[in-house]
N, C-alpha and C positions, 0 to 999 in steps of 0.2 A: 259607248263606254270604252271600247278598244282604242278609239281615237284619243279620248281623254287620258287614259292610262299611258298610252304610247307617248303623247306629248309631255306628260308629267314626268315619266321615267327618263326620257332623253334630256329634258331641261335640267332635272336634278343631277344626272350624271355629268352633264357639261359644266355644272357650277362648282363641282369640287368632290370632296370625299364622299364615299357611299355611306359612311357612318353619320354624316351631317343630316340634320332633320329636314323634312320638306316643309317649307314655310307656307303660310296662308297666301302669300303673294303668288306663289307658283300655282295655286289652285284657281286663281282668278275668279270669275263669276260662274263657277260650276258647283254650286252648293248641292244641287240635286244629285249630280254624278258622284260627288264626294260622299254624300250620305249613303248612296247605293254601294259604293266601293267599300265603305266601312261595314255595311251589313253583310256583304259577300266575303269579307275578310281578305280583300286584296290590299287594303290599307288598314293601318291601325294608328290610333292616336298615341302621341308621346307625352307623358306627364298628364296634367289635369286639363281637361277641356273646359273652357270658360265661354261665357256668352260674348266676350270680346273676341270675335273670330280672328282678328288680325294677329293675335298673340298665340293662336293654336299652332301646334306642330304635329307632323305625321311622318310615317315611314311605311314602306312596303312591308307586307307581312313576311316576305322572304326575298333575299337579294336576287335569287334566281328568277323570280317573277319580274323584278325590275329590269334585270339584264335582258330578259326575253322581250319585254315591251319596248325597251330602248332600241333593240335591234330592229323592231318593226318600224321605227321612225326614221331609219337611215335609207335613203333612196338610191345612193350610188356608192361605188367602192372608193372613190377619191376621198370621201369623208374621213376614212380611217387614216389617211396619210396627211391630212391637213393639220399637222402638228404646230404650225406657226400661229394658228389661232389661239392656242393655249386652252382650247375647250376640251380636248381629249389627250390622253396619253396612251398611245397604241401599245406600249410595252408593259403597262400596268396589268395586274391580274384581272381587275374588273373589266377593262376594255377588251382584253383578250377573250373573256367569256362572252362579251357582246359580239365580238367578231365571229366567234364560233356559232352563235345563234343566227347571225346574219348569213353565214355560209350555208347553214342548214335550211334556210327559207326556200320553199319550193317555187315561190313567185319571182325569185331572182333568176335571171337568165344565166346559163352556164358561161356565156361570154363575159359577163360582168365578174363572175367568180374567177375565171381564168385571168382576167385583167388584174384583179387584186393579187392573186398568187404571183403573177409575173412581176408586179410592182414590188412585192415583198422580197422576192429573191434577187431583184436587181437594185434594191435600196442601197444608197450610198449616203452615209451621214457626212457632215461637214466638219468632222473632228479628227483630221489626220488620216494617214494611210492605214491605221489599224482597223478603221471601220467597225468599231465596237457594236454600234447599233445596227449596222448592216448584217452582222452575224446574228444578232438577236432577231432581226426581221426574217432572216432565212429560217431560223428555228420556229418562228411563229407560222411561217408558211407550211412547214412540215406538220405542225400541230393541227393546222386548219384542214389538212387532208382527212381528218377524222369525220368532217362534215361534208367533204367534197371528194368522194372516193373515186370519181370518174375523171379526175383532173388529168389532162393530157401529159403533164410533166411529172407525175407522181413518182415514177421510177427514178427519174433524174434527181429529184429532191431527196428521196430516201437514200439513194446511193451516195450523194454528197455528204449527207449526215453520217453515213457509215464510214466514208473516207476520213472525215474528221475524228470520228470515234475510235477508229483503229489505227490512227497515225502513230508511228513508232518514234518519230522525231521528238527528242526531249524538249525542243523549243515550243512544241504545241500542246503542252500539258493542260493549260486552262481551257482551250477550245475542245480538246479531247474529252475532258471531264464534263463540260457543258453539253457536248453532243451526245455523250453516253446517257446523260440524264434525260435528254430530249427524246431519245429513242423510246423510252418508256411511255412517253405521252403521245406517240404516233399511233394511229388506229392499228391495233395488233394484227388483225388478219392481213392488212396491207404489208406489214413488215415481214410476217411469216412467208407470204407468197413471194415477196422479193428475195428472201433468203433461199427459198426452195429453187427459184429460177436461177439463182446464182450458182448453186451446186450443180445444176444440170448443164450450165454453160461455161463454167470456169474451172481451171485445174491448178490454180496456185495453192500449194499446200498451206502456207502461212495464213493466207486470207481465208481458206476453208476452215482451218482450226479456230480462228478468231470468230468467224460467223457462226460456227457450230456452237460456240459458247453462248452467243445471243439466242440461238434457237433453243438451247437448254433453258434459258431464263424465261423466254416468252411463249414457248410452244407446248407447255405441259398439257397433255390431254387433247391437243389439237389433232383431229383424225387425219386431216390433209398432211400435216407435217409428219405424222407417224407413218402414213402410207408412203410418202415420198422418200423418207429415210430408209424404210425397209427395202424399197426398190433400189435405191442407191447402194445399199449394203450388198444386195444380191449381185449387182453389176460391177461393183468396184473391184479392181485388181490389186491396187496398191495396199500392202499390208498395214502400213501406218494409217492410211485413210480409213480402211475397214475398221480398225480399232477405234478410231475417233468417232466414226459413224455409230458403232455399237454403243459406245459410251453415251453419246447424245441420245440415241434411241432409248436406251435403258433409263435415262434421266427423265425424258418427257413422257415415257410410258413405263412406269415402275413395274418391275416383274416381267418385262418383255423377255420371253424365253429365247427368241432368236439372238438378242443382244447378249444375254447371260451365257448362252451356249458357246458363242464365239470367244468370250473371255475365258471360260472354263477350258476350252481347247488350248488356248494359249498358255494357261497355267499348267496343263498336263504335258505340254510339249515345248518347254522353254528352250531357247537357244543360248541364253546367257543369264547371269544373275539379275540384270536390270529388267529382264522380261518378267521375272517373278514380282518384282516391286511394282511394275506397271500394272500387272494383273491384280495384285492386292488392292492398289489404290482404286482401280476401276470397280472391282467387286464391292468395296466399301461404299462406293458412290451409288451403284445401281442395283445391288442384290441384297439389301437389308431385309432380313426376315425370310429370304427365299431359300428353300431346301436345296436347290441345285448348287448354289455356292457353298453352303455348309458341307454337303457331302464331298464336294471336290477338295475342300480344305482338309477334311478328315482323312481322305485317301492320301493326300500329300503328307499328312502327319505320320501316317503308318509307313511311309517310304524311308523312314529314318533320316530326316534332313539334318544338316549341321546345326549347331546351337543357335546361331544368329537367325537362320531361316526358320527354325522351330519357334523362336520367340515372335517372329513376325507373323507366323501362321496364327498363333494364339491372339495376337493383337487384332488381326483381321477378323478372326472368329468372334471376338468381343463385339465388333461393330455390326457384322451382318447376321449374327446369331441372336440379336435382341428379340426376346419373346418367342424364339423358335424352339418348339418342343424337341426336335431332333438334336439340335445343338446342346440343349440342356442335358438330355439323356446321355449323349456321348461323353460330355465332360464329367458327369456323375460317375459313369462307368470307368473313365480314366482314373479318377481319384481313388476309386475303390480297388482297382485291379493292378495298376502299374506299380512296379517296384522302383522305377526311376524317380528319385526324389525331386529332380528339377522339373520333370513333366508334371508330377503331382502338384508341386507348388504353382506352376503356371496354369494348370487346369483349374485349380481351386480359385486362383485370382480371377481368371476369365469367367468362371461360373458365377462368382459374386457380382461381377459387372453385368453379365447377361441377365441374371436372376437375383437381384439384390436380396440380401438376408436369407439366401438359400442355406439351410442348416448344414447340408453336406459340405458346401464350400467353406464355411467358417470353421466347422469342426475339423475339416481336413487340414486347413492352415494351422489351427491350434495344435493338432496332434503332431503335425510335421515339425513345428517349432519345438515341441517338448521332446521329441524322440530322435531327431536327426543328430548325427555326430559331426556333421560338417558345419563349421562356423559360418561359412559364406551362405549356406542355405538358410541357417537360422537368422542371419542378418537380413536376408532378402524377405523372409516371412514377416519379421518384425516391421520392416518398412511397408510391406504390402498390407498388413493389418491396419496401418494408419491411412492407407490410401482407399481401401475398399469397404471398411466396416464402420462408418460413422454412426455413433450412438449405440453400437452393439455391446451389450453388457458382458457377453461371453468373451469377446475380444479384449475389452477393458480389463476384465478379471485376469485373463491370461497374461497381459502385459504387466499388471500390478504384481502378479505372482513372480514373474521373471525378475522384476526389479528388487523384490525381497530376497531372492535366492541366488542371483547371479552376480559375480564380481567383475565380469568383463566390462571395462570402462566404456569402450566404444559401443558395445551392445546395449548397455544401460542408457547411454546417451541417445541411441536410436529409439529405444522403447519410450523414453520420456518425450521425444519429439512426436512419436506416433500417438501417444496419449493426448498430446495437445491438439491433435487433429480429430480424434474420435470421442474424447471424454467430456465434452461440454456438459456441465451440470451434474456429472456423475460423482457421487459422494466418495466412492473408492478412489477414483482418479485424483480428486481434490485432496484427500487425506494423504495419499502417498507423495504427492507433489509438495504439500506443505512440509512433510518430513524431510524431503530431499533438498530443501533450500536452507537447512540448518548448517551452522558453521563446520560440523564434523565431516561434511561431504566435500569432495574435491570441487574446486572452483568451476571447472568445466560442467560438472553435474548441476551445481547450484544455479549457474547462469541459464542453462537450458530448462531446468525445472521452473525458474522464475518466468521464463518466456511462455512455457506451456501452461503454467498456472494462470497467467494473465489471459490466456485464450479460453480455458475451460471454466474459469471463475473470475470474470472481469471485476475489478474493484476489490479483490480479496485484500483485507487489511494486512494480513501477514506478508503478502508479496510487496506491498508498499513499504512496510517497515524494514524488511530484509534488504530491499533495494537501496534504501537510504543508508543502512548499516554498511553494505558493501561499498558504496561510494565513499564513505568515511574511512573505511579500512584500507582500501586498495591504494597502492602507489603506482599501479600500472595505468598509464594514461589511456591506452586503448580500451582496457576494461572499464575505466571510468566513463569514457564516451559511450561505450556500448550500453552500460547500465542506465546512463542518463537518457539515452534514446528509448529504451524499454520503459523507463519510468514515465516518459511522456505518453506512452500508449496504454499503460495499465488502467488509469482511472482519470480521465479528463475532469478537471475541476476539483480534484482532491486537495484540500487545504494543506495537508501534511506534505504532499509532493511539491506543491507550490512553494511552501516555506523552505523545504530542503534545497530545491533548485535555486531559489533566490539567494540563499545563504552561500551556495557554492559559486554563484556568479560573483559574489563579493570577495571570496578568498582565492579563487583560482587565478593563475597567471598564465596558464598554457592556452594559447590562442585557439587551438583545435578544440580543446575541452570547452572553452568559453562559447565557441560557436555552437557546439552540440547541445550544451546545457541551455543556451538561449533558445534554440529551436524547440527543444522539448518543453521548456517553460511556456513558449508561445503557443504550443499546441494544446497543453492542458489548461492554460489560462489565457485564452485569446484576448489580444489587445494589451497584454502585460507590457507596460512602458519600459520597465527595467530590461526585459529581454530585447525589446526593439532597440534600446539605446546601446546595448552591448554590441549588437550586430552593426549598428550605424558607426560606432566608434572603431570597431574592427576594420571596417572598410576605410575609414579615414586615417587610421594610425598604423596599420600593419605594413610591414615591408615585404611580406610573403604574398605573391600574387595568387597562390592557390587558396590561401586563407581568405583573401579578398573575394575571390570567385565564389567560394563556398558561402561566405557571409551574404554576398549579393543574391545568390540563389535562395538562401534561407529567408531573406526579406520578402521574397515572393510568396512564401508559405505563411508568414505571420504578420505582414505589414499592410494588410488590406486597407486602402484609403488613407493611411497615415501620411501626413504631409512631410514629416521629417524623413521617413523611409523613401518616399518618392523623390524628394529633393536630393538625397544622398545618392540614389541610383542614377539620377539624371547627371549629377556632377561626375560620377564615375564614368558614365557613358561619354561625356564630353572630354575627359582628361586622360583616361587610361589608354595605353597602347597594347595592353595584354589581351589577345583575342578571346580567351575564355572568360575573362572578367567582363569584357564588353558583351559577350553573348549572354552571360548570366544576368547582367544588368538589364538588357533588353527583354529577356524572357520574363524576369520578375516584374518589370514595369507593365508588361502586357497583362499580368494577373491582377495587379493592385492599383493600377492608375487608369481605369476605364473612364473615358470622358475628361481626363485631366488635361487642361490646355497646355501646361508647361511641357508635359510629356509628348503631346501631339506635335507641338512646335519643334521640339528637339528631334523627334523621329523624322519629321519632314525635312528639316535642315540637313540631317546626316544622310538621309536615304540616297541621294544621288552621288555622294562622295565615297561610299563604302566600296572597297576593292575586294574584300574577303567575301566569297560567295555565301558561305554559311551564315555569317553575320548579317549580310544584306537580306538574306531570306528571313532571318529572325526578326529584324527590324520591320520588314514589310509585313510579316504576319502579326507582329505586335501592333503596328499602326492600324491594320485592318480590324484587329480585335477591339481596340479602345476607341476607334473613331465613330462618333455619332453621326447620323445622316445629315444633321444640320450643318456640319463642318466640312462635308465632302466637297461642296462647290469650291471652297477655298483651296482644298488640296488639289483639285483638278487644275485650277489656275496656276498653282505653284509648280506643279510637275509637268505641265503641258510642254514646255520647251524641250524637255528631255526626250519626248517622243516626237516632237515636231521637226527637229533638225537631224534626227538620226533614228534608224530602225533598231528597235530593241527586241530581243527574244522575249517570249512571254514568261520566261522564268526569271527575268531581271526584276529587281525589287520595285523600281518605278512602274514597270508594266503591270505587275501584280496588283499594286495599289490602285492604279487607274482602272484596271479591269473590274476590281471590286466596286469602285464608285460607279462605273457604267452599268453594273448589274442592279444597283439600288437607286440611282437617280433617274428622274424622268429625262427623256431625250431633250426636251426644251431647256431644262435646268442645266444639264451637262453641257449642252451646246453654248449656252450663255456664259458659263464658267470658262469653257475652252476658248471662246472668242474674246474674253475680257482682256483689256490691255492695261488699265491702271491698277496695278497690283499693290496690296498693302505692303509698306516698307518693312514692317515688323517680321513678315514671313517671306520676304523676297528671296528668291533663290538665284537670281541672275548675278552670279558671283563676280562676273567681270565688271559690273557696275559698282558693287558694294565693297569689293576687296580692297581697292586702293584707299578708300576712305577709312576702312577698318585699320589698315596698316598705319595710316597717318595718325589716327586716334591713338593706336597703341604706342607709336613712337613718341607722341607728345606726352602721353602719360608716363612713359618710361623716363623721358628726359626730366620731367618734373620730379619724379621720385628720386632720381639720382642727384638732382640739384639740392633737394631738401635734406637728403641723407648726408651729403658732403658739407652742408653748411656748418661751420665750426660753432655757431651760436646754438645749434640744436643737438649736439653730439650726445648729451647726457639724457636726452628725451627719446621716447619712442613714438614715431608717427605711424599710425595704422592706416594704410591706404585701402579704400574700398572703391572698386570699379563698378559703377552701376550697370555697365553694359553686360555684366555677367549675371544680372538678376534674372531668375527664371519666373518668379511670381512677383510682378511689379507692385501689386497691392500689399503683399505681405512678404517682403524679402528677408525676413529675420534669419532664416536658415542660410540664405546666400551670403549675408553679411557675416554671420558666425563662421561659415566655412573659410572665408577670406581672412578672418582674424586668426583662425587656427593655423592657416598657412604662414602667417607672420609670427609664429611662435607664441601666440597667446595661449594661456592654459585652458584646459577643458573645463566647462561649466560643471560644478559639482552637483548641481540639482537637475541634471539631465540635459536634454537638448532644448535651447530657447526657441520654441516653435512660433512664438508671437513676438511682436515688437515690444510688448510690455515685459516679457521675460528677458528679451535681449537688453532692455534698459537696466534690469536688475543685474544681469551679468556684467554690463559695462560699469555700473556703480561699485561692484565688488572687485573689479579687476585691479585697481591700484594696490589692494592689499596683497596681491599675488605677484606683483611686478617689482623688479629691482631697478627700474628706471624712475627718475625723479618725477617726471610728468608723462602722461599718456595723451596723445592727440589723435582724434578720429577725423580723417579727411576723406570726404566723398568726392569722386570725380565723375562728372557726367558731361560728355561732349556730344552725345547723340541729339537727334532732332526730336525724339519723343520725350514728352515731359514726364518728370517724376510725379508720382501720385500725391494728391493732397494729404492722404492718410499718412504716407511716409514722412512728408515734411512736417506735418503737425506732431507726429510722434517723436521725431528727432528733436524738435524744439523743447521737449520735456527731458531730454538727456542732460545730465549735469556734466561739467568739465569743458574741455576745449574741443569744440566741434566746428567744422567748416564744410561748406558744400560748394564745389566748383560746378556751376551750371549757368545756363542762359535764363533760367527762371528767376523770378523775384520772390523774396520771402521777407516779411517784416520781423520774423521771430528768430531767424537764423543768420549766421554770418555767411554771406554768399559772395563768391568771386566769379568773374566771367572767364570762361576758357579762352576767349578771344583777346584777353589782355596780353600784349607782347612781352610785358615784364611780370608775367604771372608769378614766376618763381620768387623773384625779389619781393613782390607785393606780399606774398604769403610769409616770407621770412620776417619781414618788418612787422606784419600783424602778429605773428607768433611770438616774436620777441616782446612786443608790448603786452601780450596776454600773460606770458611767463613771468614778466617782471611785476605784474600787478598782484 
């Protein structure tokens, strides 16, 4: 039975995905063993089992069973590195599980396991000097130590992983992150013992601090680590090291009296101000709920510290005093006995945080707010009530009372803000806020009341109505934008809000206002085409780069998957020289264009050419976000040369993208893509080969344009030139054509953006009514080697008017001219004259 299951598991793993079913062919002539396996629940059928056995499919009851049996079928360590066979993928999760089971087999000699470990740490891929998969192989060896703890080179391996994880060089960020993640997968006792040995044999302060951080994460409750740190603490002479050891000891052994006592001593005998701050931070980390720390802070509080230090003592007390009866009793006593209003306020605030809803704390704050003569104290109490008393009816009632009786504008504004934080669903809070949004109140109060009312009673009809009234009344553009933004948050989907914002889109002329209103409309009515078109038109028409940047950023919030939004942002990325506009366009595309081929193509083309570090990082991160795994091989082929001929730091955009691909592609797939030579011309990045042709194409096109524009026979007509090389979506270039028409002073389409060729045809047919030229001529120019899509040519054949296509392709329904015609300009002039005279 073991032999049957072993052979079946290994054969299945070699044939592909673990999720694929086990076919009857793999079972062969083992009907009896199959039956027994099903009875013992090692295997289970998939779907309906029929009498036609050849159609039946099965799977292992658990993938762990399958990995275990597959490991039993591997006789030698070389099997794991035979990647060229295509049967295994050593770096996939399923094969790494199998490797771990193999390393744990007691019947495998240690020499065999040592040989595999050595092969892994010495692994060199054939994909450039970066050795992406060599690095992954090394981390695989580190992980394998979990099942081979007697490995002769375990300390060397663990130390190398720590060297990568603790690297301070900015150029090694990706390896550093991967190594830190790998440490968590190494057998924990091995790591802890390695760290302990390091402290005993090394005295570099920076390295000690960094490794202590790891011990804090990995060594909680580990008796060996606790004992070793206690001994180190007793023997250490350096004050800084002793402090660090105490902090780590207190972290892995919460409540450790030795560690806390050392910190308390530092608190009582500080040398300078920063010693206090260091002690506070450490106590907050290791002394939560411990009486030693609480008593030390109270003693310090009674020493009459300065105001800043006093505030910090209370903050520390709030953290370490959680649930501590001593801390609660001390704070209650302070509230009742002290005459210092500042201490009373701070004590009440801290008590409410340590013991939420404590009646003494809330009552103390309310009494102080009502009785104090100091405006600053009252303001701080009003603010604190909003921070520490969520849902407390006494606190809400006190704030409502203050709003009804107090005329101080700033204090009332603060009380309204606090009500918005603690008054959710409270009828008193809702009633007073509805009253405060009425016209007789100052604008500052009305705006804040609207904001708080939207928080305590989302969808309140009065807040929607008043917001719309304020937008109609105000002449202040800043106020208008502010209210529009709040209206977008009050009640998503509210038809009244949608109608009001849509109306304001039509009447407003201020670009900042248009942008904010469009964003708010897009949020409360997702997919609203009117809002999207406003943002698209702003990007295309504004002369203000800040407006363009904001509109591009806003499209990332409301333009999910919209082809017009994506095309507009791609065009901005290709044509703008404004750094912030470019960054916003790239960021928005990474949100709304996941898997979009046009965006991926643009990102790949721009990536090696970007000089600005922040923009390069944004484009790299955007490409990583939107890139599906099936397109990664193509990206590897395109970016290879940028790593092949020069060494790049791993924070460079190209390196980041290649690293990402290497973490997700199988080694065989990455290697094939890396070694590929015949690259698709469409995405070719070998600029030295394509640039001369592009320049020649451009100059030919420009000469033709100039010749036709200067032809005296055509002066009264408008020729609209469309360069097909600028198409992003070759199948549906409607937006690309429309963009080029707008660039040549064609009017905006009054029915929105022509997203399809059918809509573009309607736009073209209406265009003569808007033009002052006698005739309009649409001229397409294609001198590339890639063919125009049949869909485009068929659609253009349905356009009325004078249309010509310069291309090497043939079409029976369109007027086609060859770009290779040496007299192309004159040929076109003669043809156009004939058309215009008919």
